[in-house]
Every structure is written in C-alpha cells, then in structure tokens.
C-alpha positions, -999 to +999 in steps of 0.1 A: +793+140-021+807+175-007+803+190+023+782+222+008+761+194-010+745+179+022+713+157+020+694+182+038+703+210+014+692+190-017+664+183+001+654+219+005+658+229-030+636+200-043+608+214-013+615+246-033+609+231-063+579+214-053+564+244-044+575+263-076+550+240-094+524+233-070+516+266-062+520+289-091+484+295-097+463+285-066+471+309-046+474+348-049+512+358-057+516+320-054+547+317-085+568+337-056+569+309-030+589+286-042+610+313-065+622+332-035+632+300-014+649+290-047+667+326-045+675+325-008+694+292-016+711+309-046+724+341-026+736+320+000+757+297-026+768+327-042+792+334-012+816+311-028+811+325-062+847+319-073+848+284-071+814+281-091+825+304-122+850+279-129+825+249-135+804+272-156+800+256-193+802+279-223+766+271-225+755+281-192+772+315-201+749+318-229+717+304-209+723+328-180+734+358-205+702+357-221+683+364-188+709+391-179+709+409-213+670+413-212+670+423-174+696+448-180+678+461-207+649+462-187+669+483-159+684+505-185+649+510-199+634+522-168+663+545-161+663+563-193+623+570-196+624+574-156+596+548-150+578+537-122+590+514-097+568+484-111+593+485-144+625+478-122+609+452-105+601+432-130+632+435-149+649+428-121+632+395-114+650+385-146+683+390-129+670+373-096+668+340-113+705+337-122+714+328-086+690+300-086+708+282-115+741+284-090+716+267-062+704+237-081+737+230-092+753+231-062+727+215-041+706+191-070+673+181-058+654+150-068+634+153-101+605+138-083+600+171-065+600+188-097+575+166-114+551+158-083+549+198-082+538+202-114+514+174-111+501+187-079+497+223-096+479+211-123+455+191-099+448+222-077+445+244-111+421+224-127+400+223-093+400+259-089+392+265-125+360+243-120+349+258-088+351+290-105+333+284-138+306+257-125+299+267-089+304+300-086+293+307-123+320+328-139+321+327-175+359+324-176+378+308-151+406+331-139+423+323-107+440+348-089+451+369-119+435+375-149+420+348-178+445+347-202+472+344-180+457+320-157+448+302-190+477+300-209+498+295-178+480+262-169+479+252-204+517+253-201+521+232-169+500+208-189+530+208-216+555+208-188+539+175-177+538+156-209+575+164-214+583+142-179+568+113-199+603+106-210+615+109-176+584+085-161+593+057-188+625+055-177+621+044-142+634+010-132+606-004-111+574-011-132+548+001-106+567+033-104+569+041-139+533+035-145+521+056-117+541+080-127+533+083-164+498+080-156+499+109-133+520+129-157+494+122-184+464+131-164+479+161-149+488+175-188+449+166-196+441+188-165+463+214-175+443+219-207+410+216-194+417+247-172+428+265-201+397+256-219+376+267-186+392+301-191+385+304-228+420+321-235+421+315-273+455+325-274+475+295-260+451+271-282+474+281-313+507+265-294+492+232-296+505+223-328+540+237-322+544+217-288+533+185-305+562+185-330+586+192-301+568+163-287+573+141-314+610+151-323+617+144-284+602+110-283+586+098-318+616+068-321+606+062-283+568+047-287+559+021-310+537+026-341+506+012-330+509+039-297+516+064-315+486+056-340+464+055-308+471+085-294+463+104-325+432+089-328+426+097-291+437+133-295+411+138-324+383+122-309+388+146-278+394+175-299+361+171-313+345+160-284+357+193-266+351+216-293+312+204-295+309+202-257+285+235-252+298+238-214+331+246-226+321+269-251+353+262-270+333+265-305+317+294-294+348+312-285+364+300-319+333+317-343+332+348-319+367+351-331+361+349-369+330+374-361+354+396-343+371+399-375+343+403-400+333+437-375+367+451-377+365+445-415+333+466-415+348+492-394+339+481-358+368+477-334+352+475-302+354+436-294+381+417-282+402+413-313+392+445-332+409+459-300+438+443-303+442+451-340+442+490-330+463+486-305+490+466-324+483+494-349+492+519-330+523+506-315+538+505-349+528+542-353+546+550-320+579+526-329+583+548-362+584+577-340+611+564-315+622+533-334+659+532-312+649+532-274+611+535-277+589+553-258+590+536-220+559+523-202+548+555-183+552+574-220+537+551-243+505+549-226+498+584-229+509+586-265+488+564-274+455+580-258+470+611-279+468+587-310+433+580-302+420+618-296+441+627-330+418+599-348+446+580-358+433+550-334+401+536-320+398+551-284+393+517-271+433+515-265+432+540-240+423+515-217+452+491-219+486+497-203+498+472-233+498+465-266+483+429-264+514+416-284+547+408-271+569+420-300+550+450-306+548+461-270+585+459-267+591+477-299+569+507-288+585+508-252+623+494-257+627+503-293+651+480-314+673+476-285+647+461-263+636+439-293+670+424-298+670+419-260+637+398-264+648+378-293+682+371-273+658+356-245+640+332-266+662+319-294+693+310-267+673+287-248+657+272-276+692+265-294+706+253-261+679+229-249+674+214-292+709+198-287+696+174-258+661+166-272+676+131-285+698+125-254+702+087-248+691+095-211+656+100-212+655+121-176+678+145-195+657+146-228+627+151-205+638+183-192+653+195-226+621+190-240+606+211-209+628+239-215+623+238-252+588+241-249+590+273-225+603+298-247+580+284-281+549+288-259+555+319-246+562+331-285+528+318-291+512+335-257+529+366-267+510+372-302+478+382-283+493+391-255+522+409-235+530+381-211+561+397-198+543+425-189+527+402-159+543+394-127+537+360-130+545+360-168+582+369-161+584+348-129+574+316-146+594+323-176+624+334-159+625+307-127+612+279-147+639+282-176+669+284-150+650+252-133+652+230-162+686+238-173+704+236-141+681+200-135+695+191-169+728+198-166+728+177-133+715+148-154+741+152-180+769+152-152+757+122-135+760+082-152+745+084-187+715+060-184+701+041-218+673+049-233+641+030-224+612+013-243+575+016-239+558-008-219 
C-alpha cells in the first residue's frame, strides 16, 4: 500500500460510492451528494497528475475521451449558439466525472460499499414510490423529479443489482454469499417495482436487452435447473404484474396502442401522439441546419414556428426537447453532436464487453453493470431526451467512471477463480 493509498482514503471513496447509490432518487438532487464527494477526491488526486498519466491504459484513455468529447461538444455548442448557463452546466458535468476515475484508482474502495449503496438506494426508492402511489394517491410515482426519469432510473438501479449477483456469488463465506445474493436479488425486484409504480413505459423495452447481457455474462455460471426456474419465475411474475389492476401496467400498454390509433386518425393530443409530432419537427429542423444544429434555446423557438406554420401540431410548443435522445441531439447540435453521442455510447459498450466473461466474478459483475448502463440509456433515449436532465447526466457520467475504475482495480488485483452457484 502506497503512502497516498491510506485506509482512510479508501474509506472516504467507499462512503462516497455508498451515497452515490443510496441517495440518487430519494432526496432532491440526491444524485449530487456522492458525486460531489468523489469529485473532490478526484481534484485532490489530480495534484499529482504526472504520476497518474503514466499508468493510464489505452482503454482508460478511450473511455475518458468519450466523456471528454461529449462534454466538450456540449461546451462548444453552448458557446456557438450563445446558450443559457444550464447548457454549460450539463456539458461540464461529463468532464467533471473524469477526475473521479483517478480518485477511485488511487484510493480503491471496498466493493461492499458500492453494492450496499445500490441495495439501500433501491429499497429507499421503492418505499418512496409506494408512499406516493398508495398513501398519497398519486397516479404515478415520480420521486423528486418526474415520472419518466424516476421510473427509468429506479429500473436501472435494479439492473445494476442483478449485475452484482456475480460479485455476491464469489464471496468465500457461505453466509455472506447467501445474504448478499438475496439482498441484491430483492433490490433488483424493488427497482423494477418502483418503475412499475411510475408508469414509465419506455424503460420496459430495455428488459430483454439487459437479459441478453446478463445471459452473456452468467449463462455458464448457473446450472440448467436454476436457469429454467428463473425463466418460469420470470414468466409468472410478468403475467402477474400485467394482470394486477392496481399497478396499471395493462392499462398503460393498452393506452399506448390506443394513442397510436388516434394518431393515425389525426389526433396528436396524446402522450405518444405528441412524441410523434416532436420527432417529426426535430427531423425538419435537422434538415435545415444539419451540421451544427440550432442550439437548445433556438430550437424551442424554431419548433414553435413550425407549429404556427402548420407543419407540426401546436402541442410541441410545450416541450423543450424532442423526447428522443438522437433526434434531440441532431436538432440541437447537428451531425457533430450526434457523432459525439455515438462515441459516448459505443466506446463503453465495446470496452466493457471485453470483460463480460472475465474469470474474476467481481470484474465480470462490474463489466456487466457497465455495459448495461449505455445499453439502457440507448433504450431510455427512444422516448425521452434523458441527457437533457441533470439526474440523467449525473447517473450516466459518474456511474460509467465508477464501474470502469472499480473494474480496473479488480483486474490489477489477484485474479480469482470462477465460482459455481450453490
């Protein structure tokens, strides 16, 4: 252990990781608590940047470059279009996540802090969602944000907990292994449960893709009897959830098809109908300024102009983004911004995919969670401009660095043998 890697420093980063997972959705701006603590440690560590840069691998550089390029593109876009201060703020958050990598590599935390934070966060989020939905009688649970962000991020937390099952399975003590496995599994269910109470349909589409990632990572680990049992249990659970009236899943699915029918009849005053109109308007605007786009502030005015000219339904004037990540970036930042977004998604997917079958299950679990993150965000972005919201930006940027740095810590440690399920 080096002089700079003291137990107290690793305890600090461990607590910061815990807060990052535990407070994300249960407090107003709760996502910023753990992230700010990690950023402070990162800035402190950057004081000796010269010693750190020599230890950067090519993969480290690629991942950090993905964050830097997207953040830099956001800053350039804000300057070029003379945007408001919030545009600079969101762009700089991607760059601010970079120092966290150096903090976690210099002061490696125990992974128990990471997974415990996600477990507590999922439990607390489910309690908040249940309170809002059943006690307060709200139509949709939304935490301290809005229903779409709340539902998708709570489901993402559940996905992370599923990825952590591999880490739990490699615990050597049988009692610890059983408890961690059970807690992560319960937390995963609660994450999905909170999403159901939010009524956010967009995130549900990500489930089969996440299942494929989990299958790729763990299919050889679980015996066939357990795989069949999980499959049967999943089918029963989905059927039960769909037919439970209080959860309103069936009603939300039917409403989606009804919205499509109404749109085909010329009615855009529905949830999906408004999205279709925003997508159409965003494409029209992108054709006018394909390279650098309109910028955030000018885009909203241009969409209102389209509505006044009869080229789009006036319903689009109530929104400041296109409710689709790709089209929103394309209209606001043009093809340059779209390339930066692709870089932000594709690079982590390719990097984490290389570790999905790593013999060390701790490494494999972090790689699985890291790959789930951009894949889930691609799905979330089909019906929501997720990176237009602070919690969407902070969750992606900081968790991406956290999973990568912690995974790199495990690959530099002694490689553990592959365990078997019990």
